[in-house]
C-alpha angles and dihedrals in degrees: 000000000000125000122219117268092245121028114240131212094274090058090058091046092053093044091047094054091045097047090049088058088050091050088052091049090053089051090052091045096051100035095087091055089059092047092049097115092045090047090055089058099039094051095029085234133177121219091266093050091047089051090050091060090062092039092054091052094046092044090056091044095048095041092053098047097085097047089039091055092052091044090054090052090052106036104022137242101278095064092044097048093047091047093048092052090052092051094049092049091052090049095053091048089056091049092047092062104028127100097166120091095229093055090045088055090050091052091052091048090056092046092048091049095051092043090052090057096053116057098046089047092054093047089051090061094058100075088042096055106023132053118256096252090059097047099090091049092045090050092053089045090052090051092047094051092044093053090061083079087073088061088052089055094043099046120021096022094046090046092050091046092055096040103039105019139240101307097050092046096053091043089059089054090053088053091055089056091052088054092050091051092048092053100038100049097062100028107044118083124182096225140352116282113274094028112120120237114259120261090246090079089075097048130089121257092240091054093050093050094046092050095048096046090050089066111090090214091061089053090047088053090052093054092042090057092045098055096038102050115015091088090048090054092048090052098039104037101041127349108031098081096046090045092053098042104033103027103031097033096233117159114254092244092050090046089055090050091053091048089052089059087077086071094046090052092049090051095046102032097037097073090045091055092044093050092045093050092047092048100038107026094162089059098053092108093053090056089050093052092047092058095042094052092047089054093050092049093049093048088052093053094048095048093045094047110118107247122339115350117246117257095249089058092050089051090051089049092052091048096050095042089048091055087069089072097067090034091057089061087072086074089067091051089055089050092049098047099040097047134062115253095257090060100044094100093048092045091048091051091049091050093047089059089069108079094029095053091047090046097050092055091042095049091050090046093052091051091050093050091048090055094045090050092053092046092051089053089058092247093297095111123077114253093240097039125153094244091047091054092046090059095041096051093054082078088074093069090059090057091046091053094050092048095048091052092053090045095054095046094050094042089057092050092047093051090050089061096042096042132255119320116205115241114266094245092056091051090050093050091048092050091049090051091050089050 
């Protein structure tokens, strides 16, 4: 499947309708994190139960990425995007009227399933409608627009939640999904007219998955996504807001502002990452490591800070963790460049499992440690205490370590297939000498 050398107006129309559906899916995904404190009261939930709401959604999302990627390769993006919007709308309807934990879980399952069908489908459209040289930039642009969905969660959704209550707020989210379905179904097309369907449409799902996972670049993409964005998802989808408000004593309005910085970083840092990847494709992994090590260092400073961290340090933490969002898009560039066109959707789905599989385990682990910390104090410590979060967030470093081990193993295997890549310091010295 080859895209035209220059994208025409239809390409932008297709992308616009698809990326709007992705924006809506991000809003649906992040809304429950904003409603975490209200959910604790509505469902009479402990920290572990509250974490389970996010884990259930992420478990469904991560578990569906691989089959969804293969289904996109077989059936195309339009059907998957429209179907995803319908499922998310149904899930938010269930949440709007539920006050029983089991029904709440059902709602999150439906939201997670619909969310899982959206992003991979949108990414699958890029190589079909845009030339290869524009793909890294378009991937970042897709991520940037999608992250505006966080602002929808943080500002209008949060305001409606506080002013009109739980039911009205979640009904509004269901309405957004109806809008996404209405636009995507007629506007999205899988490929330009006259372009034949890829051969993958005639292959079994198991065959597609097996072939894509056998490529070291696909596994490198998985671990790239894991180390770049699992911490972001832990912070954004579940524990960031309670950590800022309850443990660090930040006012709710300021906490929402700090959370909104994730969108600002995506808008500012996304084009930088996209341009760097397009210009220096052999150094993509070095960029990933720079961002990951910066995040680990900043987490260490915050957790070791005596007492509550100053506001400026919490802002720095949000900025550095948020940088993992645009950086995680490098994973999909690995998936695109290291796989044949007929496997791109499957490889993208496999890569997208990375951060979400890591995050769902980490989110649940943080909740368990918080409950254990409170229990160990004899019930005298608040559930979301500073000391409790200090212990709980140590879990993150275990997940960073696991991800980095996998990343270095698969980078070495990928480079063996592609040929030797000079160490970064040699390339820098050579460039300085040329200058």
